[in-house]
C-alpha positions as CSV (number, residue, x, y, z in Angstrom):
1,M,0.0,0.0,0.0
2,A,1.1,3.6,-0.6
3,T,2.3,5.2,2.6
4,V,0.3,8.0,4.2
5,T,3.1,10.4,3.3
6,L,2.8,9.6,-0.4
7,L,-0.9,9.9,-0.2
8,Q,-0.7,13.2,1.6
9,I,1.7,14.6,-0.9
10,I,-0.4,13.6,-3.9
11,Q,-3.5,14.9,-2.3
12,E,-1.8,18.2,-1.8
13,H,-0.7,18.2,-5.4
14,R,-4.2,17.5,-6.6
15,S,-5.6,20.4,-4.5
16,A,-2.8,22.6,-5.9
17,A,-3.8,21.5,-9.4
18,D,-7.4,22.5,-8.8
19,V,-6.3,25.9,-7.5
20,F,-3.9,26.3,-10.4
21,I,-6.7,25.6,-13.0
22,D,-9.1,27.9,-11.3
23,E,-6.5,30.7,-11.6
24,V,-5.9,29.7,-15.3
25,G,-9.7,29.9,-15.9
26,R,-9.7,33.5,-14.7
27,R,-7.1,34.4,-17.3
28,M,-8.3,32.4,-20.3
29,N,-11.5,30.8,-21.6
30,I,-11.1,27.1,-21.0
31,T,-13.1,25.2,-23.6
32,C,-12.7,21.7,-22.3
33,R,-16.1,20.1,-21.7
34,R,-17.5,16.8,-20.4
35,G,-17.6,14.2,-23.1
36,C,-14.7,15.5,-25.0
37,H,-11.8,13.0,-24.7
38,H,-9.4,13.8,-27.5
39,C,-6.7,14.3,-24.8
40,C,-7.2,10.7,-23.7
41,Y,-5.3,9.7,-26.8
42,L,-2.2,11.4,-25.4
43,M,0.3,9.3,-23.3
44,P,-0.4,10.2,-19.6
45,M,2.9,10.6,-17.7
46,V,3.1,10.1,-13.9
47,S,5.7,10.0,-11.1
48,L,6.0,6.7,-9.3
49,P,4.5,8.1,-6.1
50,E,1.5,9.3,-8.0
51,A,1.2,5.9,-9.7
52,A,1.4,4.2,-6.2
53,V,-1.6,6.3,-5.1
54,I,-3.6,5.5,-8.2
55,Y,-2.8,1.8,-7.8
56,D,-4.1,1.8,-4.2
57,S,-7.2,3.5,-5.4
58,I,-8.1,1.1,-8.2
59,G,-7.0,-1.9,-6.0
60,Q,-5.0,-5.0,-6.9
61,E,-8.0,-7.0,-8.1
62,R,-8.8,-4.4,-10.8
63,F,-5.1,-4.0,-11.7
64,D,-4.9,-7.8,-12.2
65,S,-7.9,-7.7,-14.5
66,M,-6.3,-5.0,-16.6
67,K,-2.7,-6.1,-16.3
68,Q,-2.5,-7.6,-19.8
69,K,-3.7,-4.3,-21.2
70,F,-1.0,-2.5,-19.4
71,E,1.6,-4.9,-20.6
72,D,0.3,-4.7,-24.2
73,E,0.4,-0.9,-24.0
74,L,4.0,-1.0,-22.7
75,K,5.0,-3.1,-25.7
76,L,3.3,-0.6,-28.0
77,L,5.1,2.3,-26.3
78,K,8.5,0.6,-26.9
79,A,7.5,-0.2,-30.5
80,V,6.8,3.5,-31.2
81,G,9.9,4.7,-29.3
82,F,7.8,6.2,-26.5
83,S,6.4,8.9,-28.8
84,S,3.2,10.4,-27.5
85,N,2.6,11.9,-30.9
86,K,2.6,8.6,-32.6
87,L,0.1,7.2,-30.1
88,F,-2.1,10.3,-30.6
89,E,-2.0,10.2,-34.4
90,N,-2.9,6.5,-34.3
91,K,-5.8,7.1,-31.8
92,Y,-4.5,4.7,-29.2
93,A,-6.6,5.6,-26.1
94,C,-5.6,5.5,-22.5
95,T,-6.4,2.1,-20.9
96,F,-8.8,3.9,-18.4
97,L,-10.9,5.5,-21.1
98,T,-14.3,3.6,-21.0
99,G,-17.3,4.7,-23.1
100,G,-15.8,8.1,-23.8
101,Q,-15.3,8.7,-20.1
102,C,-12.3,8.5,-17.7
103,S,-13.0,5.6,-15.4
104,I,-10.6,6.9,-12.8
105,Y,-11.6,10.6,-13.1
106,E,-11.3,11.4,-9.4
107,D,-7.9,9.8,-9.3
108,R,-6.8,10.9,-12.8
109,P,-3.1,11.8,-13.2
110,L,-1.9,15.4,-12.5
111,T,-0.9,15.8,-16.1
112,C,-4.6,15.1,-17.0
113,R,-5.8,17.5,-14.4
114,V,-3.9,20.5,-15.7
115,H,-4.3,19.7,-19.4
116,V,-6.7,22.4,-20.7
117,V,-7.1,24.3,-24.0
118,A,-8.5,27.7,-25.0
119,S,-9.4,26.7,-28.5
120,D,-12.3,25.0,-30.2
121,P,-12.3,21.3,-29.1
122,K,-12.4,20.3,-32.8
123,F,-8.7,21.3,-33.0
124,C,-7.8,18.7,-30.3
125,S,-8.8,15.8,-32.6
126,P,-6.0,13.6,-33.8
127,D,-7.5,14.2,-37.3
128,D,-6.9,17.9,-37.1
129,K,-3.8,19.2,-39.0
130,T,-4.3,22.9,-38.7
131,A,-2.2,23.5,-35.5
132,G,-5.2,25.4,-34.2
133,R,-5.0,24.0,-30.7
134,L,-4.1,26.5,-27.9
135,M,-2.8,24.4,-25.0
136,L,-1.7,25.4,-21.5
137,D,2.0,24.9,-20.9
138,Q,2.0,22.4,-18.0
139,S,5.6,22.9,-17.0
140,V,4.6,26.0,-14.9
141,F,2.5,23.8,-12.6
142,F,5.0,20.9,-12.4
143,E,7.8,23.4,-11.4
144,L,5.6,24.5,-8.5
145,I,5.3,20.9,-7.1
146,S,8.8,19.7,-8.0
147,E,10.1,19.7,-4.4
148,G,7.2,17.6,-3.1
149,T,7.5,15.2,-6.1
150,A,11.3,14.8,-5.4
151,Q,10.6,14.0,-1.7
152,A,8.0,11.4,-2.6
153,S,10.3,9.8,-5.1
154,D,13.1,9.6,-2.6
155,A,10.7,7.7,-0.3
156,M,10.4,5.1,-2.9
157,G,14.1,4.8,-3.4
158,F,14.6,7.0,-6.4
159,S,17.0,9.9,-6.3
160,T,15.3,11.3,-9.4
161,A,11.7,12.2,-9.8
162,F,11.0,10.1,-13.0
163,A,8.0,10.8,-15.1
164,L,6.9,7.6,-16.7
165,P,4.0,6.4,-18.9
166,L,1.1,5.5,-16.6
167,S,1.0,1.8,-17.7
168,W,4.7,1.4,-17.0
169,A,4.5,3.1,-13.7
170,L,1.6,1.0,-12.5
171,I,3.4,-2.2,-13.5
172,Y,6.4,-1.2,-11.5
173,V,4.2,-0.3,-8.4
174,D,2.6,-3.7,-8.7
175,L,6.0,-5.4,-8.5
176,W,6.9,-3.1,-5.6
177,N,3.7,-4.1,-3.7
178,R,4.2,-7.8,-4.3
179,D,7.9,-7.4,-3.2
180,E,9.2,-8.9,-6.5
181,H,12.8,-7.9,-5.9
182,A,14.3,-9.5,-9.0
183,L,11.7,-8.3,-11.5
184,R,11.6,-4.8,-9.9
185,A,15.4,-4.5,-10.0
186,R,15.4,-5.5,-13.7
187,M,12.7,-3.0,-14.5
188,R,14.4,-0.3,-12.5
189,L,17.5,-0.8,-14.6
190,E,15.4,-0.5,-17.7
191,I,13.9,2.8,-16.3
192,N,17.3,4.2,-15.7
193,D,18.7,3.1,-19.1
194,I,15.8,4.6,-21.0
195,F,15.2,7.8,-19.0
196,E,17.6,10.0,-21.0
197,F,16.1,8.6,-24.2
198,M,12.6,9.5,-23.0
199,K,13.7,13.1,-22.2
200,M,15.1,13.4,-25.7
201,R,11.9,12.0,-27.2
202,A,9.8,14.4,-25.2
203,E,11.8,17.3,-26.6
204,E,11.3,16.0,-30.1
205,D,7.6,15.6,-29.5
206,S,7.2,19.1,-28.0
207,G,8.9,20.5,-31.1
208,S,6.5,18.8,-33.5
209,V,3.3,18.7,-31.5
210,N,0.3,20.0,-33.5
211,A,-0.5,22.8,-31.0
212,R,0.5,26.2,-29.8
213,F,1.4,26.8,-26.1
214,L,0.2,29.7,-24.0
215,L,0.4,31.0,-20.5
216,K,4.1,30.3,-20.0
217,Q,3.7,32.3,-16.8
218,I,0.6,33.0,-14.7
């Protein structure tokens, strides 16, 4: 189970995200609406502490029922070189998207909580090629919570606050909870080996993403 400390930190971050988006909403016209789920075709990234809290929320039984989907998604991520853009263009949805709705909405990742746009939702579609999407730069928020994220990551034995695809992070947390030392160690090595590559890929994706960013500072 995730420790109380991890849970408290993530809850504080979720509250901070709500306050942050309220402030953003006073400065721009947020056009995101219930039922629109184009953003659910982007690759959600989470820290391991956040994944631990989400894992505890969905429970081991539900994780086990979805484990094959997570493993299949991880294989696909590796096949496309961890490119969120390629997943988006091919309309590969988040595993938790069910019937056009987020099935873990109350526990959705922070990156989902602060993903908002100020443009017509039609520009968010993977089919749109006009670069008409006006999207909030999330880095502002994650800089605000970086210290807490680092503390929580350290509690799980990581000196660096990794941001990983949700499916990968949940698989790691499952190994952590089951105390699977050998498999966890192997996966941890894989995380370390590929982290620099993922950072490079993220830079490439941000340079080619079909959107414009706004609100660098609020």
